[in-house]
N, C-alpha and C positions, 0 to 999 in steps of 0.2 A: 766337664765340670762333674762333679760326684754328684750325683742325685736329681741332674738337671736331665729332660727328656733331649733328647737326638732331636735335630732339626727336622722338618719334612721334608722329605725327596721330590714333593710335588707341588703347585697349586691348584686348589682348589676354584675350578672356573663355572659360569654359569652360561647357556646362552636360553634365548625365548624362541620359541617358534612358531610355527606357521598358526596355531590354535591359541598360542597364549601361553603355552606353559613354559615353566622354567626347568629346564634341564642341566644337570648337573654332571661335570668331568670332570678327571683328573687330567692334570696334565703336568708330565715328567719332564724337566731341559733334557734337550737333545741334538745331536746333528742335523745342521739342513740341508746337508749334502744331496740327501736322498730322501725315500717316504716316510714317513712316520710309521709306528706299530699302530693302531687299533684295535684296542679291546673289547671285544663284545660279548657281554655274561651269559651267564646262562637265567632259565624262566624264573626262579624264587633269589636270583642271586643280584649282586650288584656289586661296583666296579672293583670294590676293595679283597676280591678274588686275584685279582690280577697282580696285586702290590707286591708280592716278589718277582713275579716274572719282569714288572715293568723296574723295578730297581735293578736287575740284573744287566737289561739290556738299555738301561739310560746311564750317562749319556751320549752312547755311540750312536742312540736311535732317539728320536723323540718320542714319548708314549704317551700316546692318548685312552683313558678311561672311561667310557661313558656311564653313566647309570640309565638305564632305560624310562621313558616315566613310567611312574606306577612303584618305582625300587630307591633305593639309598637315601639321596639327598635331591632327588628329580621331583616335583608336585608330583601329583598323582592325578590321573585323569576322571574326568568325570564323568565320559562315557564309556564306559570297560567296553564295548564292543569293539574301542580303536584301540584295543591292546590286541597287537597283532602282526605278524611280522611286514606286510607293508607299512605298515605304520612306520616302526619303528627303523624300516630302510629309511621311509623320507624324513624321518628324526637324525637319522646319519649323512642326508645328503645335507639338510640343512649346517647340521656339525660344521663339515669340511668347506661349505660356502662358506658359509661367517669365519673360518679362520683365513680361508684362500688358500685351501689344500688340494691338489688336482688329485694324486692319485696317494693311498694308503698301503701298507701291507694290515691286513684284515687278519683279526685273530678271534675266532668264534668259537666258544664252548657251546654246543647243544643248541639250546635257542639263538644265541650269536653265531652260530654257524646258519643256520635256518636263513636268518636274517642276511647276512652275505651271501649266500645262496641267492635271494634277493634281489639284493643286489645287482650279482653276476646278469640277472635278466633284465633290470631296468637303468643300471648303470653304469655297467660294464668298465670301463674308461678308468673309473674310479679305482678299480681294484688294479696294486703292481702285483701282489702277489697274496698267497692264500694257505693259512694255518686252520684248519677244521679240528676241533677237539672234540672226538666221540658222537661226532652226527655225520649223517648222510642224508642220504635220496630217500632212503626205507628208515621208517624208526619202528620199533620191533613193541609191536604192543602189549607186552610185559612191563618193558621198561615206562610207557606211557600209565599204562594202572598200578604200576606203582608210586609215581608223582603224581596222578590224580587222585591217590588213597590220602595225601596230607595238602596237596594245593589248596590255597584258601581256607583254611581250618585256623582260627586266630586263636593260636594257642600262647597262652603267657604262662611264665618262667618266675621262681620266684631266687634261681639263682643260676650263674652260670653252668655248672655240674648237669644239672637237670636240665635246660637248653641242649648240652651234649648229649645226655643221654635220648633224649627226644628226637635227635637229628642222626644219632647211632642208630635207633630203631627202623627209623625211615629208610636207613641206605641197607639194612642186614647186614650179610655177610659178604657186601661187594667191597667194604676195606675191612676183611679182619685184621688186617696187619697193623690197624692201627693204634693206637693206645689212647684213652680214656683222654689223655691231654690233647693228644691230635684233634680230637672233637670238640674238646673246650675249642681250641685254636679255629675251629672251623666253625664252633658256633657266635662266637667273636666276631667271624667275618658277615653272617648271614642274620644275624640281629641287630636289635638296639634295644638302650633302655630308654621305658616311656612308664613316667608316671611311678617310679619304685618298682616296677617289672619288667620284664625282657618279650621282647616277641619279635615274631619274624621284622623284616626290614623289608618289607613290602607291604603294597597295596592288596586286601583280598581279595578283590573286584576281580583281580588276573583271571582268576578260575571262570568268570561270566562268560567269555565267548570258550569255553570248551565245553560249559556248562548247556548252551544253547546250539551250538554248530559242530559241536563233534570235536574231539581229541585230535584227528588225525588229518592233515593237510587233504585239499581237497583237489590240487591239481599234483599234477608228474612234474617231481622234481628234478628227476634226471636230466631233462637237457638244463636245468639251471648249474645242476653239477657239472655238468660234462662244461657248461660255458666258462668254469672256474677252472677246468682240468687244461683250457687252452694257455694257461699263464705258471707261473711257480704252482705250485700245490702241495703243499705236506698233510694228512692226516694222520691224527692221533688215536690210534683207540687202547680202549682198557680192554685188557684181558678178559676181564670177568664183566666186560658191560653189559647190561640188558637193554641200551638202546641202541648202540650199534652193531648187529651182528657181526659174527668169523663173516655168513656168506655176503653180506652187505658188502662187507669191506672188500671182498675178493671182486665182487661185481663193479665196485669203485674204481678198482687197479684197472681192471679189463676196459671200463670206458675210457679212462683217463690213464693212459701208458707210460706218462711220464710223472704221473704223481709218485710220493714217495712216501711210506707207510710205514708208520710205526707203533708196535703193540706194547704197550706197557703194561709189563707184570704184575700181576697181584692187587689188579684197583680194578673197579668196576664204571661207573659211569658218575663222576665223569674223571679222569684224571687231574689233579690239580697242576699239572704242568713243571711241577720242582722234580720230579721224579728222573733218575741219573738218564733212563733212557729216552722221556721226552728232552730233558734238556741238553743232552749230547746230539738230537735227532734236529730240535730248534736250532742251536750253534750251528750248524752244517747246512741244515737250510738257509739261513741268513747269512751265512761266506758262501754259499751260492750264486746267489741273487747278486754277491759284488758288491755289497752296503756296508 
């Protein structure tokens, strides 16, 4: 109908986890014949990042996109030191348990990929296959420094154009093929309106563990990654990524010989997974699973 909004392709749902927090996830309906896709976002992002991917693969698959605690429509954690991959992995296990899902195909972008690696260590039986988006067991300090330059800063904007300009500045030349309108779309996924202003849609306290414990993992993530490599694994890397270097991607391929690596040209950290190269790689990967 002219002027009407298209119906949502998903349902907003919530679970209550062990420490009483209410966590939000999007549930896109799909086939129950195989494992669902479980989408886990990056550090300052939320489930909206996966809207296009979810609509592409639902209803062939059920697609779940979780808001980590402190992001999107999930509760903020009153104990900031719980903002860490082990806690998030525990939340993921609770989500799967409450939905009676034995296994899922994990799609992890950046932090979401680190959470997936953590799952590979503590609950590998829950992983049917993995898509890692621009993250690996070694994290380039250049990318960490860039992210720490803006994470946790409670900036407020008067317009979506202003928010888009700030996001473009955070990414530098990593997305130099993007137009201003592309960054406006990114801003609408990353931010929310509040009291007549626009702000980033996450708890600024997610920065506290970085300030207290340091930005880089203190454990060797290679064994965790190698555990993922024992099952079907696709790694997507942005050609200009400052978080997943080409050298690390090469080492990952050597450590997991059956891994599929796809490089998305012209973009940095992290590909949006709607690029033609990423779409083709994910299509072929899912087809290879027989799902």
